[in-house]
C-alpha positions as CSV (number, residue, x, y, z in Angstrom):
1,M,97.4,119.0,120.0
2,I,99.3,115.8,119.1
3,Q,102.8,116.4,117.8
4,E,103.6,114.1,114.9
5,T,107.3,115.0,114.3
6,F,110.4,114.5,116.3
7,P,111.5,115.6,118.8
8,M,108.3,115.1,120.6
9,I,107.4,115.3,124.3
10,I,105.8,112.1,125.8
11,G,104.9,112.7,129.4
12,E,107.6,115.1,130.4
13,E,110.4,113.4,128.5
14,E,111.7,114.5,125.1
15,M,111.8,111.7,122.5
16,K,114.4,112.5,119.9
17,N,113.4,109.8,117.4
18,E,111.2,106.8,116.8
19,R,113.7,104.3,118.3
20,Q,113.7,106.1,121.6
21,L,109.9,106.3,121.6
22,L,109.7,102.5,121.0
23,T,111.9,101.9,124.1
24,V,109.4,103.9,126.2
25,E,106.4,102.1,124.4
26,D,107.8,98.7,125.5
27,G,109.6,97.4,122.3
28,A,109.5,97.4,118.6
29,L,106.9,94.6,118.2
30,M,103.3,94.2,119.2
31,Q,102.4,91.5,121.8
32,G,100.8,89.2,119.2
33,R,98.0,88.8,116.7
34,E,95.4,89.4,119.4
35,S,96.9,92.8,120.2
36,V,95.9,94.2,116.7
37,R,92.6,96.0,117.5
38,Y,92.4,98.3,114.5
39,L,93.1,98.4,110.8
40,I,93.5,102.2,110.3
41,L,93.1,103.7,106.8
42,H,94.9,106.9,105.8
43,C,95.4,109.0,102.7
44,S,98.7,110.5,101.7
45,A,97.1,114.0,101.5
46,T,98.5,114.5,98.1
47,R,96.8,115.8,95.0
48,C,95.0,113.2,92.8
49,D,96.7,114.5,89.7
50,K,100.3,114.2,91.0
51,D,102.3,111.1,91.6
52,Y,103.5,110.4,95.1
53,T,105.7,107.4,95.0
54,A,106.7,105.1,97.8
55,E,110.2,106.6,97.6
56,Q,108.8,110.1,98.1
57,L,106.7,108.8,101.1
58,L,109.9,107.2,102.6
59,R,111.8,110.4,102.1
60,D,109.1,112.5,103.7
61,H,108.7,110.2,106.7
62,K,112.5,110.2,107.3
63,T,112.5,114.0,107.1
64,R,109.9,113.9,109.9
65,G,112.3,111.8,112.0
66,F,110.9,108.3,111.4
67,R,113.4,105.5,110.6
68,T,111.1,104.3,107.7
69,V,107.6,104.7,106.4
70,G,105.2,104.8,109.3
71,Y,102.5,102.8,107.6
72,H,102.5,99.1,107.1
73,F,101.1,99.3,103.6
74,Y,100.9,101.9,100.9
75,I,98.6,101.7,97.9
76,R,99.4,103.7,94.7
77,R,96.7,105.0,92.3
78,D,97.4,102.1,89.9
79,G,96.7,99.6,92.7
80,T,100.3,98.7,93.4
81,I,100.8,97.8,97.1
82,T,104.1,98.1,98.9
83,Q,104.7,96.8,102.5
84,H,106.9,99.0,104.7
85,R,106.6,97.4,108.1
86,K,106.2,93.8,109.3
87,L,102.7,93.0,110.4
88,L,103.4,92.9,114.1
89,E,105.9,95.7,114.0
90,V,104.7,98.8,115.8
91,G,103.7,101.5,113.2
92,A,104.2,105.2,113.3
93,H,100.9,106.4,111.8
94,C,98.2,107.1,114.5
95,R,99.3,108.0,118.0
96,P,98.4,106.7,120.6
97,W,97.1,103.6,118.7
98,N,100.3,102.5,117.0
99,R,100.8,99.6,119.4
100,C,97.5,98.0,118.5
101,S,96.9,98.8,114.8
102,I,98.0,98.2,111.2
103,G,98.3,101.4,109.2
104,I,97.3,101.4,105.5
105,C,97.7,104.5,103.4
106,Y,96.4,105.2,99.9
107,E,98.0,107.7,97.5
108,G,95.8,110.8,97.1
109,G,93.1,112.3,99.3
110,L,93.2,115.8,97.8
111,D,91.4,116.9,94.6
112,A,93.3,118.8,91.8
113,D,92.8,122.1,93.7
114,G,94.2,120.7,97.0
115,H,90.9,120.2,98.8
116,P,90.1,117.0,100.8
117,A,88.2,114.5,98.6
118,D,87.7,110.8,98.1
119,T,90.1,110.3,95.2
120,R,90.5,106.5,95.4
121,T,90.7,104.9,92.0
122,A,88.9,101.7,91.1
123,E,92.3,99.9,91.2
124,Q,93.1,101.3,94.7
125,T,89.6,100.3,96.0
126,E,89.9,96.8,94.6
127,Q,93.3,96.2,96.1
128,L,92.3,97.8,99.4
129,I,89.3,95.4,99.7
130,L,91.5,92.4,99.0
131,L,94.1,93.6,101.6
132,L,91.5,94.3,104.2
133,M,89.9,90.9,103.6
134,R,93.3,89.2,104.2
135,L,94.0,91.3,107.3
136,A,90.5,90.7,108.7
137,K,91.2,87.0,108.5
138,L,94.6,87.3,110.2
139,F,93.2,89.7,112.9
140,P,89.6,88.7,113.3
141,G,88.9,91.1,116.2
142,A,90.3,94.2,114.4
143,R,87.9,97.0,113.5
144,I,88.4,99.0,110.3
145,R,88.6,102.7,111.1
146,G,89.7,105.8,109.3
147,H,92.5,108.0,110.8
148,R,89.9,110.7,111.3
149,D,87.9,108.4,113.5
150,M,90.9,107.9,115.8
151,S,91.9,111.6,116.2
152,G,89.6,112.5,119.1
153,S,89.1,116.2,119.5
154,I,91.5,117.0,116.6
155,P,89.5,117.1,113.4
156,K,91.1,115.4,110.4
157,A,89.8,114.7,106.9
158,C,92.1,111.7,106.5
159,P,91.2,109.4,104.8
160,C,88.5,111.7,103.2
161,F,85.7,109.1,103.3
162,D,83.9,107.1,106.0
163,A,86.2,104.1,106.1
164,E,84.2,102.2,108.7
165,G,81.0,102.8,106.8
166,V,82.4,101.7,103.5
167,F,84.5,98.8,104.6
168,G,83.1,97.8,108.0
169,Y,81.3,94.8,106.5
170,L,84.7,93.2,105.9
171,E,85.3,92.9,109.7
172,R,82.9,89.9,109.9
């Protein structure tokens, strides 16, 4: 099982925080535009009828031991996008793919009863398409994938829809 909070064990060494992990992973920045192989979509795994602000996201990520939000972008239900990491800054959203991916998270992913569901609003979807189109131009070799597609043997619902199937056409 992949541990997603600090401290975590990498190899046989304990990583106390994200900064220490980045020194092991060879620096805080990716090697360049060509190193971005994936645009990985996530959901915040929060109920569709409850607000989950960027401030709450930051607080929760800091509580987990990250220095800031692990995603590069966060899209609220009203379509507002906030950027939390520079484009070539290594994210903290999908181990072991952080060094070659851009992380995008949308608010929601759970229905009102707390079950995984595609809760994207029209505003979120519109802004997500525009963002993915811009990123696909900047990183023409990058594939659009859902977090669940990257998790290997650990089943995940995130992002609660088939990201590659829905948005894969934007890769061209």
